[in-house]
Each structure stands twice: as C-alpha cells, then as structure tokens.
N, C-alpha and C positions, 0 to 999 in steps of 0.2 A: 156299387161293389168295388172291392179292391183286392189285390193279391198280397198275401203275407209271405214274402220271399223266404224268410228264415224259418217258417213253419210249414210251407208248402200246402197252404189251404187258402180258399177264398173267404172273404168276409163281406157279408151283405149288411149294409148299414144305411142309416138315414130313414126318416119317416117314422110313423108310429109303430109299424110292424116290419122290422127288417127281414123277417123270415118269409114274408108273403110272396115276394117274387121268386125266391128259391123254391118254395112249396109249389108254386105254379108250374115249375119245371119237373116236379116229382122228386125233388132233392130233400133228403133228410138233413136236418140242421142241428147244431149244438150252440146254445146261447152262451155268449161270453162277452166281457168287456175288452175292447181292443183300442189301442192308441192309434188315432188317425189324425193327420195334420189337416186342419181346416183354416180358411182365412179368418182373421179377426183384426179389424182396423187396418193398420199399416203392416201388420205381421201375421202370425198364425199361432194357433193353439194346438196342443198335442195331447190333451187329457183324454182318458178312455171314454168310448161311447158304446152303447149296446150294439151288439152285432150277432149275426147268425153265421156260423162257420160251416162250409161244405168242402168235401174232398176235391182235390184237383182233377183227377181223371173223370169222376162222375160229372163234375160241373162242366168241363170242356165238352164232354160227349153230349150233355143235355143242351148246351148252347148251340152246338152244331146241328143237332137233329130236331130241336124244338122250334115251334113257330113263334116269331117275335110277337110280344104282347104290347098293347098300346101304352101300358103303364111302365114299360121298361125305361130305366134311366139311360142317360147317354153313356155311362160307364159300362152298363150291361151290354148295350148294343156294340160298343167298341170291343169288348172282350169277345163277343160273338164273332165280329169281323176278324179279330186276331186269330181265333180258334179255327175258323174256316179257311182263312187265307194262308195260314202258316205253311201248309203242305206244299203249295205251288208258287207262292210269291211272298215278297217281304211283308211282314206284319204291319198293319196300319198303326198310326199314332194313337196313343191312348190319352184321354183327358186326365188331368191331374188326379181327379177323384178315383180313377181306376188303379192308381199305384201310390196312394197317399199314406200307406201304412208306415209307421215309424219303426225303424230298425231297433235292434236290441241295444244299441249304444245310446238310444234316447234322442238322437238328432238326425241320423241319416235317413233320407227318403230315397229309396231305390228308384232308379230311372225306369221309364216305361220299357225301354229295350231290355233291361235286366229282368224286369218283372215278367215280360212275355217269354223270354228265354228260360227263366226259371220254371214257369208253369209248364211249358212244353217239355222241358227236361224231366220234370216230376211225373208227367203223364207217361213218358217213355223213358224209363230209367236208363242211365248210362251203362254200356256193356262193361265198363271198368268195374271190377269187383270191389275195389277199394272205395270208389265213389259211392257205390250202392250201399256200402256199410255205414257211411257217414250219416250223421243226423242232418236234418234239413238246414239248420243254420250253418253247419260246417260246410255243406255243399255250396251254400251262398258265399261263404268265406273263400272257398277254393276258386269259385268263378271270379270273385272280386280280386283276389291276388293275381290270377292269370290275366285279367283285364288290365290291372295296374302295371304289371310287368310289360305287357304288350304296348301299353300306351305311354308310360312314363319311365319304365325301366326298374321300378321297385315300389315297395309299399311297407308300411308298418302295421302289423297285426298285433293289436294291444288288448285282445279279449281278456276279460277277467280270468284270474288264475283258475284252472280246473276245467276249462271249456274245450280243451283239446287243440291247442295251437300247433302242437307237434304233428299230429296226424293230418291237419290241413296242409301244412307245409310239405309233408311227404306226398300227399295226393298231387300237389303241383309238380314235384320232382318226377313222379312216375310218368307224367305225360310229356316229358321233355328229354332231349337226347343226352345231356350230360357233357362232360363230367360236372358234378355238383360238389360244393364244399359246404359242410356244416361246421360252424365254429361255436363251441359251447364251453361252459365251465367243466373242469375235470370231473366234478361230482355227477354230471349227467351224461358223460360219454357212454356209459353202459346203458342208460335209458334209451339213447338214440339207436344203439345196436339192437336192443330188444324190440323197439317200435318198428324199425325198418324191417327186421326179420319177420315181424308179425303182419305188417300191413303191406309190405312191398318185398316179398321174398325173392322176386326176380331181379332185384337190384343188387349189384355187387357192392359190398361195403368194406372199406378198409380204413384202419387207423393211419393217420399221417405219421411217417417216420422222418424225423428231422434230417434235412439235407438230401432227401431222396425225392426225385421227381414223382409227382402224383400219377396215378394211372389215368389213361385216356378216357375212361368211361366209369359209370357207377357213381357212388357217393364216397367222398373222403371226409372223415371226421377228425377234426383237430381242436385243440384247446386254445383258449385265449393266450395262454403263455407261449404256445408254439407260434401263434400268429405274430406276437410281438418280436420273436427272435429269428424266424426262419424265412429267408428270402425266397425259398422255393414256392411258398404259397402265393406270394405276390407276383411271381414270374410265370404263373400258369394262367391260361385263359379259361375261365370257368363259364359254364352255362348259367347256373343259379348259385348264388352264395346265400346261405341262411345264417344269420346271427341269432342263436338261441340265448335267452336271458340277456338280451341286447343291452340292458342297463349296464353291463360290464364296459361298454364304450361310452358311457354317459359323459365322461370327462374328455372333451374334444382335444385337449392338449397332450394326452398320453400317447406313447408310441403305439399302443394297441389300437386306439381309435384312429390314429393317422394311417396305420397299415390297413385297417378295415376299409377305410375310404379309398385306399389305393388298390384294392383287389380288383383285377379286371374281370368283369362279369356281364353277361347279357341281362341278367335279372338279379335283383337283390331283395331279400326278405329279412326284416327285423322282427323278432318275436319277443315280446315282453309284456308282463302283466302290470308293470309300473313305469309308464312312459316318462313320468316326471317324478323324480324322487326328492330332489332338494332345490333345484334351480331350473329356470326355463332353458338354460344352456344344455340341460340334459336332453330336452326335446330337440334342440337345434342339432346336437351331435347325432341323434338317431336319424333324423331326416336328412342330414348331410350325407349319411351312408346310403339311404334308400332313394331319396329324391333330392339331389344336391341343388337343383335349380329353384326349389320351392321357397326356401327362406333366405337365400342369398348368403353373402359373406357374413361371418360371425359378428364382426364389428357393427355392421349395419343392423343385423338382427337385434343385438343388444340395445342399440339406440332406439329402435322402434318398439321393442317389447319388454326386454328384461329390465330396463331402467326408464320405462315410459313415465311421463308426468301424469297421464290420465290412464290408470290401470284398466278401468272398465272399457274404454274405447280401444285400448291396445289389445285387450282380451278378445273383443269382438272381431277385430281385424285378424288376429291370430287364428281364431276359430274358423273364419272363412277361408284362410289360406291352407290350414292343415287338414280340414275336413275331408277333402277328396283323397287324401293320401294316408289317412289313419283310420282304422276300423277298430272300435272297441265295443264289444257286446258284454252284457252282464248276465250272470246266472239267473237272476230274478226275472229277466225278460225272455231268455231263449232256452233255458234249461229248467223249466218249471217242474220237471219230474224229480229234481234233486230233493232229498229230504231236507228239512229245515236245519238251520244252524242256530244254536243258542249260545249267547255270550254271557258268561258269568264272571263278575269282577269281585275278587276277594280283597278286602282291606284288613291288614293285620297291624297290630301295635308292635313297635320294635322291642326286642329284648333289652334288658339292662346293659348287656355287653355291647349290643349294637348302638345304644344311645351314647355310651362312653366313647366308643370308637368313632362314631359320627362327629361328636362334639370335638374330639381331639383333632380329627382331620380338618374340620372347618376352622377351628381356632388357630391351629398351626399354620395353615395357608394364609389366613388373613393377618396373623401376627408377623409372618415373614415378609408380607407385602406382595401384591400381585403385579406391581409395575404398571406400565402403560403401553398402548399400541399393540404391536404384534406380540411382544413379550407377555403382556397381560392376557391376551387371548389364549396363548399356549398354556399359561399357568392356570387360568380359569378352567380350561378344558381338562387339564390334569386333575384339578380338584374335583370336578364333577365326576370324572371317571372313578376316583377314589371313593367318593360318597356313594355312587351306584354300587360299587363292589361291596361296601359295608352293608348295604341293603340286601344284597344277595346272601352274603355270609361274611362275618367279620374276618375269617381266616384269609380271605382274598386280599384284605388290606393289612395283613400281618398281625391281626389281633386274635385273641382267644374268645371262645364263647359260642352261643347258639344263634340261629337265625330264625325269626318268626315265619317268614315266607317259605324258607327251606323246610321247616317242620310241617307247615301246612301242605306243601306239595307232597311230602312223603305220606302224610295221612290220606290225601285224596287218591294218590296212585295206588296205595294199598287197598282202599275201598273199591276203586275201579277194577283192579285185578281180582279181588274177592268176588265181584259180581260177574266175572267171566268176560269182561270187556278188555280192549287194548287201548294203549295211550301213547302219544308222542309228547316228549318234554323238550322244549327248546331253551337254550341259553346262549348268550353271546360270549360267555367266558369258559374257556376250556378247563381251567382249574375247577370251576364250579361244577361242570359236567362230570369230571373225574370224581370229585367228592360225592356228588349225588349218586353216581353209579355205584360207588362202594356202599353208601348208606342204604340204597334200595336193595342191593344184593343181600345185605345183611338182614333186612326186614323181610324180603320176599323169599329168601332161601334159595336163590338161583342167580346166576350172572345176569347183569343188565348191560346190554351193549351201548356203546357211545360212538356215534358217527360224527367225526370231526375232520378238519382239513389236514391233519397230520397222517391220516391213513392213506394207503395206496388205493388206486382205483379198484383193484381186485378185492381188497378188503371192504371197501365201501359197498361194492355191488353184492358181496356176500352178506353183509348185514341187512341190506334192503331185501334180498331174497329170503333170508331166514325170517325176518319180521313178517313178510307177506304170507308165510306158511301158517295155516291155522294152528299148527302145533309148535310154532316158533315162540320166541320170547314175547310176552304180552306188553312189554314196555321197550321203547326205543328212545334213547336220549340223542339229541342232535344239536350240532352247532348251528346257530341261526344263520350265519353268513355262508357257511360251507355247505349246508344241507337244507336251507330254507327255500330253495327253488328247484324246479325241474324234476322232482321226484313224485311218484304216485304211491301213496301209503294209505289206501282206503280201508285197510283192516282196522285202523284206529277209529274209534268213535269219540275219543276225547283228545284234545290238544291243550297242553299246559305251557304257558310262557313264564318261566321262572323269573325272568327279569324283563324290563321294558326297553325297547328300542325307540329312539326319538321319532323315527318316521313310521307312522301307522301302516304305510304301504308295505314295509318290510315284514311286519308282523302278520299282516293279512295274507301275504304270499306264503309265509310259512304255514299258517293255519289251513290254507287251501291245499296242502299236501294230502289232507284227509277229506276235506269237503270239496269234492270234485266228481266228475263223471265216473261212475262205477261204485260210488258210495250208495248204500241202501239203508243206512241208519242215520238217525238224527246225530249231528256232530255238536258236541259241547266244547266251547273254547273258553279256557280259564286263564285269566290274567290276575296278577298280584301286585298290590301297592302297599308299601310300608308307610303308615301314616306319619305326617310331619316331616317328610324327607323330600329329596329331589324327585322321587318317584311320583309324588302327588303332582308336581309340576308337569312331568311327562304325561300323566294321565289327563290333565287339563288340556294339554296340547293335542292329545289324540281326539278330544271331544269336539274340536271345532277349528276355527281360524281358517277361513277360505281366503286365499290370496289370488294373485294373478294367475297362478297355475290352475287353481280351482275354477276360476271363471272361464279360462280358455279351454279346459279339457273336461269340465264337469267333475273334478276330483277334489277331495279334501287334501290339504297339504299341511302337515305340521310345521310349526315354526322351527327354525334352525337353532341348534344348541349355541351357535355362535352369538346369538342375540344377547345371551347372558353376559358375555364378555364386555358388553357395552355398558353394563350397570356399574354404578359406584359401589364401594365396599359395603356401605350400609344397606343399599338396596339388595345387593347380592346376598348378604347375611339374612335379610328378611325373606328372600325367595327360597333360600336353601336351609335356613337354620331352625326349622320347626322342631327337629328332633331334640333340641336342647332341653 
C-alpha cells in the first residue's frame, strides 16, 4: 500500500486482488488506476496499476486497532507502525513501496516523511480554517512550499494554470509573521485584494505607494513597474516575497529581474504556469530569485544547459537539479473533478482583400530587401507582424476589406450568446479588439467590453466584476498579454483566440482563465487559422517540436519566430507565401 499525498487517500496495490488486504480490515474500497513508481531494470516505470482506494482516517484507525495478518506486506506493516507510533514518538521509516505514488507533476515521488505527515494531518485536520478549505493537492503544495522555504529559502510553484496557486501562497503567508510582499502585474492587483479578503480576512492588505515606507506587518501588494522604480521595496526586510506571474522576470538582464533578486526576504515564492516560455534562461532567472545557489552563475548555466552539445544529457542533469525546487501539477492528475476541455480548430480561406494585402506586404518587403545579420532579423520580424495583422483583419495593415477569421468569430459569438452561454475572446492587437467590440455591439445590440492594458486598474476590475455577474455582458474581449493571466473568469464556457501567439503556453494560460477550479461546464476553446498564411506555420509549431526545455520540464515548447530570420529569401517566401 502507498499514500497518495495530493488526494489524501491510501492506495492498496500489487497482487491479483489489491482490495483483499483492505477488505480484511473491514475497509470499503474504490477501484481505480493509480500511477505508482516501480523498479524496472536500471530505472523505474510510472504507468498506472490497478489499485483499491481507502479513506485516510478509516485506514489509520483500522491499522491501529486491527490484528496484523500473515499476508500483510512490508508497506502495510510499516504504515501500521507509523500510525501507532506517531502519537508518542517519531514515525518509523517507510519502505519505498509505501510512498511510491507519483505526484501530479508526473515525476515527483513524495518522501516518506512528507507522506506520514500528510496522512496524519488529513486524519486530524488543521485548525487553520483556510487550510481546511483547500483541496488535498493544495494542502500538499502548502506543506511543500513551507518546507522549501525552511530548507532552501524559496521555491517555484509552477502548477498548471487554474489549480489555485494564489490560494496556496496565501495559506503560506497566513502562518508567518510578515511583513509580506506580493509583486504582480497591474491587471491582477485587484485579484490579490479579493483573494486575500476572501481567504485571509485577518491579514492587513495595502497597496504600495511609491516612496512610502511599507507597513511593518500584513501584506503589501506592488506591481512589477513599482518594483523596477522604487527603492523603498528593496530597502525593506520582508518575511516572504511572492512573485505572481513570475514569468515577468524571465529576462534576467532587466531592471525588474535584478531588483527582484535583490529583495531582502526570509522566504521567496515564484508563481507561474509557464516556467519556460522561450529559452532556458527563463528558468534560470526564476530559480535565481527563489533558489539562487541551485543553478549557479548564469554564464556557467548557459554553458552546461542552454548551449549544451548533448541536449538529452543536459536535460537529464537539469531535471535532477531543479526537481526538488520546482513543483508542477496538472489538472488531469490532481483536479479530475474539472469538466472536460474541448479544442476546436477552425480553418478559413482568406478573403480576396486579404490575399491582395498579404501578397503586397510580402512582395514589398522582399523587393526592398531584408538585409543581413541583426538588420535582417528586425525586418523579418516586422514582415511577419504585418502578415499576421493581415490575417486578423486587413485594416490593421492599412488595407480595406473583410477578414475571414473575423467574420467567423462574429458568427460563433452570436451563436454562443443566442444559446445562453458566455464567451471570452482574446487578441494580441488592441486595434483588432476595438474593431471587434464595435462589430459585436452592432450585431448583438448591446455594448461589448474590451479589457486591455490601456485601462486603469479600477476599470479593469469593474469589467471583470460585471462579466462575472450572471446578468452582465455575455462576451468579454481581452488583450492576450494584458489579461491572459491571473484572472478567474469561469462564467465563460467558450474561449476564442482571434489570432495566434507563437508560444502555445501563452494561449494555454489565457484559455485557463475559464477552464479552472470553479468551472462546472465543459469549456470549448476555439482557435482560427487562415489557410496558406503564416498562421499555418504557427499552428504547425503549436503541434509539436520538443526541445531541451521540453525534455527538462516535460513541456512542449514552440520554436522561436527568430528562426525564420535565418532563412534565405526563397525559403522565407516558401514558408510565408502560400496566400499568393
């Protein structure tokens, strides 16, 4: 038997009838497939095995009061010893089989100590009301964060979007003296105020005022912009500093990243659903904040991993190094109660106006010449941006006419609203969002709000609140970068991406504004590709290509747009010129 820390149940496994031993103790069981790590050759396998699940409290009580049977395995006997000894003396060591369940990140095996503590805590719930409200995997995350802070000074919580990283961080803060600092994008400052008021009403919360010494207790909330400019934040001794949407410091050379690393704190927590967006330097920057001694100086890290001659071996070394300091669980593993997500990909043919505008942009750029070196890269990226804008709507590139994907989005949103559902529509272009808001308002007969980076925080919070109301607007347009993270918008059961971002992790994070804890309906995510254009290339990149980042973290990572700049003119035309 083994203990599933993130589900707070025991799993009886092995042998022809896993439930037999549990039944001998009078325990009711539920049959399920469970991922257990087992030796295999020189390594181990983690594929699911048949198991019988039993509740924590009933199982520990039965082990304490029942008579040992001759057919009990070593792990059952060890758990009986742990259950009976825990009250008066340190718990005995467990054999590996007694804590061999694979965590929700697909790689972590919780230690014996963590497994015993988790089982005993589940049997006697914490008096802390917040901890009692958490889901089992969240309680495991809180214990892990607390242990990492006590042991190493910090940790990176990289749970998949929608699993409640914010509330896990809040639970850590409530058990410590303060003062604490939360640094986050301006778009989620309101979210932190709401979540702190909901889950930790006893904590004093204040927005940071530039140039003003922070209070000596409670939680101070500041934006990344404030962190980059205000010396008062780096002059204060903090208890715990939390970087929310920590990918904002992924570039280690920026003033924001340098100031984050300079913040004096007893504990550091980085929260992100996308630990590696573009380069392994992203991961170095995050761990340089939470656990600076793990990966060492940036130059040495780049030699060992980012530019390694043997990517596979480098990935294995990196995995071993970062594993204890990074925890990433997936909804499919730890939040099985979530409704399903359906991905629907729509392919459309460009309109005649789009074809002409696309061809003119491509021919014009190649005719003028793209140059070489850094100049070529800049011009290629400018060309790609122009071509992407034509795909969204020709007016974004200064041309007249209709857009096929634009028209399809309007049709779908109209149908969604007519069926009584709500939708989120993301775009990376503010001009496209404004144009679409006007078009949808005309079709739907009511204003359609657009949440973008140009709004004040109060205005953004008001749009989020209004959309969350059942009687509020059924459609919310959002800027992908300004509102693609940190928000909970579970009223929506449809998410539409008007245009494509090169990195699939960015789109996934935006989609998870709706597909997250609190959602009760199936979520349909719609993406759109204009045939014969650069959007087909982006769609291909989204479908595959695992690199060093994928091998190290178990993630898919799309190729960088910069790779196109290395193509010759003829190759570039072949890659981009299908709309001709």
